[in-house]
C-alpha positions as CSV (number, residue, x, y, z in Angstrom):
1,M,0.0,0.0,0.0
2,Q,1.4,3.4,-1.0
3,E,2.3,5.6,2.0
4,Q,0.8,9.0,1.7
5,S,2.6,12.2,2.5
6,R,0.8,13.9,5.4
7,K,1.9,17.5,5.7
8,P,1.3,19.8,8.7
9,L,-1.5,22.4,8.0
10,S,0.6,25.5,7.7
11,R,-1.0,28.9,7.0
12,R,0.4,28.9,3.5
13,T,-1.0,25.4,2.8
14,F,-4.4,26.4,4.3
15,L,-4.7,29.5,2.1
16,K,-3.7,27.7,-1.0
17,T,-6.2,24.9,-0.3
18,L,-9.0,27.3,0.5
19,S,-8.5,29.3,-2.7
20,T,-8.7,26.1,-4.7
21,A,-11.9,25.0,-2.8
22,I,-13.6,28.3,-3.3
23,G,-12.7,28.5,-7.0
24,G,-13.6,24.9,-7.8
25,T,-16.9,23.2,-8.2
26,A,-16.1,19.7,-6.8
27,F,-17.4,20.7,-3.4
28,L,-20.8,21.9,-4.5
29,P,-22.7,18.7,-5.1
30,L,-21.9,17.4,-1.6
31,L,-23.1,20.7,-0.2
32,A,-26.4,20.1,-2.1
33,A,-26.6,16.6,-0.6
34,C,-26.0,18.1,2.8
35,Q,-28.8,20.6,2.2
36,G,-26.4,23.3,3.5
37,T,-26.8,22.5,7.2
38,P,-25.5,19.5,9.1
39,P,-28.0,16.9,10.1
40,P,-28.6,15.9,13.7
41,G,-25.3,14.0,13.8
42,G,-25.5,12.4,10.6
43,G,-24.4,12.2,7.2
44,A,-25.3,14.5,5.1
45,Q,-28.9,15.2,5.0
46,A,-31.2,17.2,7.3
47,P,-30.5,20.0,9.8
48,S,-30.6,19.5,13.5
49,G,-34.0,18.7,14.7
50,G,-34.9,17.5,11.2
51,P,-36.0,19.6,8.2
52,T,-39.1,20.8,10.0
53,A,-37.6,23.4,12.2
54,T,-35.5,24.9,9.4
55,V,-38.4,25.0,7.0
56,L,-40.7,26.7,9.5
57,R,-38.2,29.5,10.0
58,A,-37.6,29.8,6.3
59,E,-41.3,30.0,5.6
60,A,-41.6,32.7,8.2
61,G,-38.8,34.7,6.5
62,A,-36.7,34.5,9.7
63,V,-33.0,35.2,9.6
64,E,-31.0,32.4,11.3
65,P,-29.3,33.9,14.3
66,T,-25.7,32.9,15.1
67,P,-25.8,31.2,18.5
68,A,-23.9,33.1,21.3
69,P,-20.9,31.2,22.7
70,R,-21.7,29.1,25.7
71,Q,-19.5,29.7,28.8
72,A,-18.3,26.9,31.0
73,A,-19.6,26.4,34.5
74,A,-17.6,28.2,37.1
75,G,-14.9,26.6,39.2
76,R,-13.6,24.0,36.6
77,S,-9.9,23.1,36.7
78,T,-9.9,22.5,32.9
79,V,-12.0,24.2,30.3
80,I,-12.3,22.8,26.8
81,E,-13.5,24.6,23.7
82,V,-16.0,22.6,21.6
83,W,-17.0,23.7,18.1
84,Y,-20.3,22.4,16.9
85,P,-22.1,23.0,13.6
86,Y,-25.7,23.3,14.6
87,G,-27.1,26.8,14.5
88,G,-30.4,28.6,14.4
89,A,-33.2,27.9,16.9
90,D,-32.0,24.4,17.4
91,A,-28.7,25.5,19.0
92,P,-30.1,25.9,22.5
93,L,-31.1,22.3,22.6
94,Y,-27.4,21.4,22.7
95,E,-27.2,22.9,26.2
96,E,-28.5,19.5,27.3
97,Y,-25.3,18.0,26.1
98,W,-23.0,20.6,27.6
99,K,-24.7,20.6,31.0
100,A,-24.9,16.8,31.2
101,F,-21.2,16.5,30.5
102,E,-20.3,19.0,33.1
103,D,-22.6,17.3,35.6
104,E,-20.8,14.0,35.0
105,N,-17.3,15.5,34.8
106,P,-17.1,18.1,37.6
107,D,-13.5,19.1,36.9
108,I,-14.1,19.9,33.2
109,G,-16.0,22.8,31.8
110,V,-17.3,23.3,28.3
111,N,-17.1,26.5,26.2
112,A,-19.3,25.7,23.2
113,V,-18.9,27.7,20.1
114,Y,-21.0,27.5,16.9
115,A,-18.8,27.0,13.9
116,A,-20.2,26.3,10.4
117,N,-18.6,23.1,9.2
118,D,-19.0,21.8,5.7
119,L,-16.9,21.5,2.5
120,S,-16.9,25.2,1.8
121,T,-17.0,26.7,5.3
122,N,-14.1,25.1,7.2
123,A,-12.0,28.3,6.9
124,K,-12.5,29.2,10.6
125,L,-11.2,25.8,11.8
126,F,-8.3,25.5,9.5
127,T,-7.2,29.0,10.2
128,A,-7.3,28.3,13.9
129,I,-5.2,25.1,13.5
130,A,-2.7,26.9,11.2
131,G,-2.4,29.7,13.7
132,G,-1.8,27.3,16.6
133,K,-5.1,28.2,18.4
134,P,-7.5,25.3,17.5
135,P,-10.5,24.3,19.6
136,D,-10.2,21.2,21.7
137,V,-13.0,19.3,20.0
138,T,-14.8,19.6,16.6
139,W,-17.5,17.8,14.7
140,V,-16.2,16.2,11.5
141,D,-18.6,14.9,8.8
142,G,-17.9,11.3,8.0
143,P,-16.7,11.9,4.4
144,Q,-14.3,14.5,5.6
145,V,-12.4,12.4,8.1
146,A,-9.8,10.9,5.6
147,E,-9.2,14.3,4.0
148,W,-8.8,16.1,7.3
149,A,-6.4,13.3,8.5
150,A,-4.4,13.5,5.3
151,R,-4.3,17.3,5.8
152,G,-2.8,16.9,9.3
153,A,-5.8,18.6,10.9
154,L,-6.7,15.8,13.4
155,E,-5.1,14.0,16.3
156,A,-5.0,10.2,16.0
157,L,-7.0,8.6,18.8
158,D,-5.8,5.0,18.8
159,D,-4.0,4.9,22.1
160,R,-6.8,6.7,23.9
161,I,-9.4,4.6,22.4
162,A,-7.6,1.4,23.4
163,A,-7.2,2.7,27.0
164,A,-10.9,3.5,27.1
165,G,-11.7,-0.1,26.1
166,I,-13.6,1.0,23.0
167,K,-13.6,-1.6,20.2
168,P,-14.7,-1.6,16.6
169,E,-17.5,-4.0,17.3
170,N,-19.1,-1.4,19.7
171,Y,-20.0,0.6,16.5
172,W,-22.0,-0.1,13.4
173,S,-19.4,-1.4,11.0
174,P,-19.7,1.4,8.4
175,S,-19.7,4.0,11.2
176,W,-16.4,2.7,12.5
177,N,-14.9,2.3,9.1
178,Q,-15.5,5.9,8.1
179,T,-13.2,7.0,11.0
180,V,-10.2,4.9,10.0
181,Y,-7.6,6.1,7.6
182,E,-4.0,4.9,7.0
183,G,-4.5,2.3,9.8
184,K,-5.4,5.0,12.4
185,V,-8.6,6.1,14.0
186,W,-9.1,9.9,13.8
187,S,-12.6,10.5,15.3
188,L,-15.5,8.6,16.8
189,T,-18.9,8.5,15.1
190,Y,-21.6,10.5,16.9
191,G,-24.6,9.6,14.8
192,S,-25.4,6.9,12.2
193,D,-27.8,7.7,9.5
194,P,-29.5,4.6,8.0
195,N,-29.6,5.4,4.3
196,F,-32.4,4.8,3.4
197,G,-35.8,3.7,4.3
198,F,-38.1,3.1,1.3
199,F,-41.2,5.1,1.8
200,W,-44.4,4.6,-0.1
201,N,-47.6,6.7,-0.1
202,K,-50.4,4.3,0.6
203,D,-53.0,6.9,-0.4
204,V,-51.5,7.1,-3.9
205,F,-51.3,3.4,-4.1
206,V,-55.0,3.1,-3.4
207,D,-55.8,5.8,-6.0
208,A,-53.7,3.9,-8.6
209,G,-55.4,0.6,-7.8
210,L,-52.4,-0.9,-6.1
211,D,-52.4,-2.8,-2.8
212,P,-51.4,-0.2,-0.2
213,E,-49.8,-2.9,2.0
214,K,-47.6,-4.3,-0.7
215,P,-44.6,-2.1,-1.6
216,P,-42.4,-3.2,-4.5
217,K,-39.8,-5.7,-3.5
218,T,-37.6,-5.4,-6.6
219,V,-36.4,-2.5,-8.8
220,E,-38.3,-4.2,-11.6
221,E,-41.6,-4.1,-9.6
222,M,-40.8,-0.5,-8.7
223,D,-40.7,0.3,-12.4
224,E,-44.0,-1.5,-13.0
225,Y,-45.6,0.5,-10.2
226,D,-44.3,3.7,-11.6
227,T,-46.0,3.0,-14.9
228,I,-49.3,2.4,-13.1
229,I,-49.0,5.4,-10.8
230,A,-47.8,8.0,-13.4
231,K,-50.3,10.6,-14.6
232,V,-49.3,12.6,-17.7
233,D,-51.7,15.1,-19.4
234,G,-50.2,15.8,-22.8
235,N,-46.8,17.5,-22.1
236,R,-47.5,18.0,-18.4
237,I,-46.6,15.5,-15.8
238,E,-49.1,15.4,-12.9
239,R,-47.8,12.5,-10.9
240,L,-44.9,10.0,-10.9
241,G,-44.1,6.9,-9.0
242,F,-40.6,8.2,-8.1
243,I,-37.6,10.1,-9.5
244,P,-34.4,8.0,-9.1
245,W,-31.8,10.9,-9.1
246,T,-33.4,12.9,-6.3
247,V,-32.2,10.9,-3.3
248,Y,-30.7,13.9,-1.6
249,G,-28.6,15.0,-4.6
250,A,-27.3,13.2,-7.7
251,A,-24.2,11.7,-6.1
252,N,-26.1,10.3,-3.1
253,S,-28.6,8.9,-5.6
254,L,-25.9,7.1,-7.5
255,F,-24.4,5.7,-4.2
256,T,-27.8,4.5,-3.2
257,W,-28.8,2.8,-6.5
258,G,-25.2,1.7,-7.3
259,W,-25.0,-0.3,-4.1
260,C,-28.6,-1.5,-4.6
261,F,-27.5,-2.9,-8.0
262,G,-24.5,-4.7,-6.4
263,G,-21.9,-2.2,-7.5
264,E,-18.8,-0.8,-5.7
265,F,-17.2,2.6,-5.8
266,Y,-13.8,2.1,-4.4
267,E,-11.2,-0.7,-3.8
268,P,-9.4,0.3,-0.6
269,D,-6.6,-2.2,-0.8
270,S,-5.5,-1.1,-4.3
271,R,-6.7,2.4,-3.9
272,K,-8.6,2.2,-7.1
273,I,-11.7,4.3,-8.0
274,T,-14.4,2.0,-9.4
275,A,-17.2,4.5,-10.4
276,N,-17.4,2.5,-13.7
277,H,-17.9,-0.8,-11.9
278,P,-20.3,-2.8,-14.3
279,N,-23.1,-2.7,-11.7
280,V,-22.8,1.0,-11.1
281,V,-23.0,1.5,-14.8
282,K,-26.1,-0.7,-14.8
283,A,-27.6,1.5,-12.1
284,L,-27.0,4.7,-14.1
285,E,-28.3,3.1,-17.2
286,W,-31.5,2.3,-15.3
287,M,-31.7,5.9,-14.1
288,T,-31.2,7.1,-17.6
289,A,-33.8,4.8,-19.0
290,Y,-36.3,6.2,-16.5
291,A,-35.4,9.7,-17.7
292,K,-36.1,8.7,-21.3
293,K,-39.3,7.1,-20.3
294,H,-40.8,10.3,-19.0
295,D,-38.5,12.9,-20.8
296,P,-36.0,14.7,-18.5
297,T,-37.2,18.1,-19.7
298,K,-40.7,17.3,-18.7
299,I,-39.5,15.9,-15.4
300,S,-37.6,19.1,-14.7
301,G,-40.7,21.1,-15.4
302,F,-42.6,18.8,-13.0
303,Q,-39.9,19.3,-10.3
304,A,-40.1,23.1,-10.7
305,G,-43.2,23.2,-8.5
306,F,-41.6,21.2,-5.7
307,G,-40.5,22.7,-2.4
308,S,-40.1,22.0,1.3
309,G,-42.7,21.5,4.0
310,T,-46.2,21.4,2.6
311,Q,-44.7,21.7,-1.0
312,H,-42.8,18.4,-0.7
313,P,-43.9,16.2,-3.6
314,F,-44.2,13.1,-1.5
315,F,-46.3,14.9,1.0
316,Q,-48.6,16.2,-1.8
317,G,-48.9,12.9,-3.5
318,K,-47.0,14.1,-6.5
319,T,-44.6,11.2,-6.1
320,A,-45.5,7.9,-4.4
321,M,-42.2,6.3,-3.6
322,A,-38.9,7.6,-2.3
323,P,-35.8,6.7,-0.2
324,F,-35.9,8.8,2.9
325,G,-34.0,9.1,6.2
326,P,-35.5,9.0,9.7
327,W,-35.3,12.8,9.9
328,E,-38.3,13.0,7.5
329,L,-40.6,11.5,10.2
330,S,-40.9,14.8,12.0
331,A,-41.6,16.6,8.8
332,L,-44.3,14.1,7.8
333,K,-45.9,14.4,11.2
334,R,-46.1,18.2,10.9
335,Y,-46.8,18.8,7.3
336,A,-48.8,15.7,6.3
337,P,-50.3,14.3,9.5
338,N,-53.0,12.4,7.8
339,L,-50.9,10.8,5.1
340,Q,-50.8,7.1,5.2
341,Y,-47.4,5.7,4.4
342,G,-45.2,2.7,4.9
343,I,-41.4,2.1,5.4
344,D,-39.5,-0.9,4.1
345,F,-36.0,-1.8,2.9
346,L,-35.0,-0.5,-0.6
347,P,-36.2,-2.8,-3.4
348,T,-33.7,-5.4,-4.4
349,G,-31.6,-4.7,-7.6
350,P,-31.5,-7.0,-10.6
351,D,-29.3,-9.9,-11.6
352,G,-28.7,-11.4,-8.2
353,A,-27.9,-8.1,-6.4
354,P,-27.9,-8.4,-2.6
355,P,-31.2,-7.7,-0.8
356,K,-31.7,-5.0,1.9
357,S,-29.2,-2.6,0.4
358,S,-28.3,0.4,2.5
359,W,-25.5,2.6,3.5
360,V,-24.5,4.8,6.5
361,G,-23.8,8.4,6.7
362,G,-23.1,10.3,9.9
363,W,-21.2,12.9,11.7
364,T,-18.2,12.2,13.9
365,V,-16.4,14.0,16.7
366,G,-12.6,14.5,16.8
367,I,-9.7,16.5,18.3
368,P,-8.1,19.1,16.1
369,K,-4.3,19.0,15.8
370,G,-2.7,21.2,18.5
371,S,-5.4,20.9,21.1
372,R,-3.9,21.9,24.5
373,N,-6.2,19.7,26.5
374,L,-6.0,16.3,25.0
375,D,-7.1,14.3,28.0
376,A,-10.2,16.4,28.7
377,A,-10.9,16.7,25.0
378,F,-10.9,12.9,24.5
379,E,-13.1,12.5,27.6
380,F,-15.7,14.6,25.8
381,V,-15.3,12.7,22.5
382,R,-15.7,9.4,24.4
383,W,-18.6,10.7,26.4
384,I,-20.7,12.2,23.6
385,S,-20.1,9.1,21.4
386,T,-20.5,6.2,23.8
387,S,-22.0,7.1,27.1
388,D,-25.5,6.1,28.0
389,T,-26.4,9.7,28.9
390,A,-25.2,11.3,25.6
391,T,-26.5,8.6,23.3
392,M,-29.9,8.8,24.9
393,I,-29.9,12.6,24.4
394,A,-29.0,12.0,20.8
395,G,-32.0,9.7,20.3
396,K,-34.7,11.2,22.5
397,T,-33.9,14.9,21.9
398,F,-32.6,14.8,18.3
399,N,-34.1,11.7,16.9
400,Q,-30.5,10.7,16.0
401,F,-29.5,7.1,15.8
402,P,-26.2,6.8,17.8
403,G,-23.1,5.4,16.1
404,Y,-22.5,3.4,19.3
405,R,-24.5,0.3,18.8
406,N,-24.5,-0.5,22.6
407,S,-26.6,2.6,23.4
408,P,-29.7,1.9,25.5
409,Y,-31.6,4.0,23.0
410,Y,-31.8,1.0,20.8
411,N,-33.8,-0.8,23.4
412,E,-36.4,2.0,23.2
413,V,-36.8,2.1,19.4
414,Q,-37.9,-1.5,19.4
415,N,-41.3,-0.3,20.6
416,N,-41.7,2.3,17.8
417,P,-42.7,0.7,14.5
418,Q,-41.3,3.6,12.4
419,L,-38.0,3.9,14.2
420,K,-37.7,0.1,14.4
421,A,-37.9,0.0,10.6
422,F,-34.8,2.2,10.5
423,Y,-33.1,0.2,13.2
424,D,-33.6,-3.0,11.1
425,I,-32.0,-1.1,8.1
426,L,-29.0,-0.1,10.2
427,V,-28.5,-3.6,11.4
428,E,-28.2,-4.8,7.8
429,T,-26.1,-2.0,6.4
430,K,-22.7,-2.7,5.0
431,H,-21.6,0.4,3.1
432,Q,-20.2,3.9,3.8
433,R,-18.9,6.4,1.3
434,P,-15.3,5.7,0.2
435,V,-12.8,6.5,2.9
436,M,-10.1,8.3,1.0
437,P,-8.9,11.9,0.8
438,A,-10.4,12.7,-2.6
439,Q,-14.0,12.1,-1.4
440,A,-15.3,15.6,-2.0
441,F,-13.7,15.6,-5.5
442,Y,-15.3,12.2,-6.2
443,T,-18.7,13.3,-5.1
444,G,-18.5,16.2,-7.6
445,E,-17.5,13.8,-10.4
446,L,-20.4,11.4,-9.7
447,A,-22.9,14.3,-9.7
448,R,-21.6,15.5,-13.0
449,A,-21.8,12.0,-14.4
450,V,-25.4,11.5,-13.4
451,D,-26.4,14.9,-14.9
452,A,-24.5,14.1,-18.2
453,A,-26.2,10.7,-18.5
454,I,-29.7,11.8,-17.5
455,F,-29.7,14.7,-20.1
456,G,-28.1,12.6,-22.8
457,Q,-24.8,14.4,-23.0
458,K,-22.9,11.1,-22.5
459,T,-23.7,7.5,-22.2
460,P,-23.7,6.2,-18.6
461,K,-20.5,4.2,-19.4
462,E,-18.8,7.3,-20.9
463,A,-19.8,9.5,-18.0
464,L,-18.6,7.0,-15.3
465,D,-15.4,6.2,-17.2
466,E,-14.6,9.9,-17.1
467,A,-15.5,10.2,-13.4
468,T,-13.2,7.2,-12.7
469,V,-10.2,8.6,-14.6
470,N,-10.6,12.1,-13.2
471,T,-11.0,11.0,-9.6
472,Q,-8.2,8.5,-9.8
473,K,-5.8,11.1,-11.1
474,E,-6.8,13.4,-8.2
475,L,-6.4,10.7,-5.6
476,D,-3.0,9.6,-7.0
477,R,-1.9,13.2,-6.9
478,I,-2.9,13.6,-3.2
479,L,-1.3,10.2,-2.3
480,R,1.9,11.3,-4.0
481,E,2.1,14.9,-3.0
482,G,-0.2,15.3,0.0
483,I,-3.0,17.9,0.1
484,S,-1.5,21.3,-0.8
């Protein structure tokens, strides 16, 4: 295995990297997938508290306030600074974490500071590291871990993890895997997003003459249901069964269906990009065939009327089937309280593809390079990721599935049919996005490949061949030269 150069994050390196990130487009698709705001601990989907709270404020025309810094309780011998990425009206809810930690660790205080944290707004953190004044703890999105480790922005946690008795089997496998790069562990997963539950609108099924208690079990059946459900009046689409490239962005859609079809996106041992894996190509060919079936231009016109909240197409019955995360449950309860729906595993792909396909997203918590309070910082990382108190707060206050599979929260979800459906998905999941330092670049290439294929600019094979070549070149450069 090729050893990668890991350079310290100097101010010069930071500024050069930042200018490249701002000037480039590779970061934008992942931002779209993240919907601009971090989820309640996970992957890249909905803001803290689910989409409901954010949509409510947006509909009211409110300006998101920047949360005031939180000061540690008085009389603490050690005070750590924790940077967290959840703003707006949801930020006060995090006081439950800060206070609970201080209650259980009377010698350690928490100064909590809101710091936007995504692929375009890490400037504050990287500047602090380069200037020798980093926080002690920061949230790290799962796909960022390898890049931040390669950048020299994180402290390795292996010795502390071993001393704490934390083992890989304590975590959902993909949630552990996303934190390991170059044989070292760089953070601990805070939340595990089960991507995705397959939702179907039972009301639309009844209207279309389908059995509302029988969702499609295969992709072929899903296509058949779409034909029955679709309503088209001349050049105007009124209803569709589903739209396969709208699973929280084009790249996330391809990850979802590519794995569903039995494909793979990366070979970690050889460090080879496999976007053009035959089964990933089949998945994009299927998506492209769907676009041709309904005309991508007409579909775009149909989508133009979509929005959030009450304007969500699934809530309105404009689409009848969709992969969703558990964060949508609160939005459904608020905006479509009378809608009858079901949740199941994703339909099985063709040609012997494995059943119950899913993948895990999720936010992690790590220690920035240069922290002056390593022991106290790790105690916070350990506590928020593995303690009964913190993982119960994650589940009950934020509807966030903990990355730590031994959390008592998982005993509680057994009695909630909707949450139990996602728990079952999490138990079966085997995938996480590729753990390598060109992940953001890769995401952009996949998004462009989907767009090019859907709109007929390239064949699916041509588009994915190009994504493979481009990403491999970028990955090889990073492995050879480091991130600079």
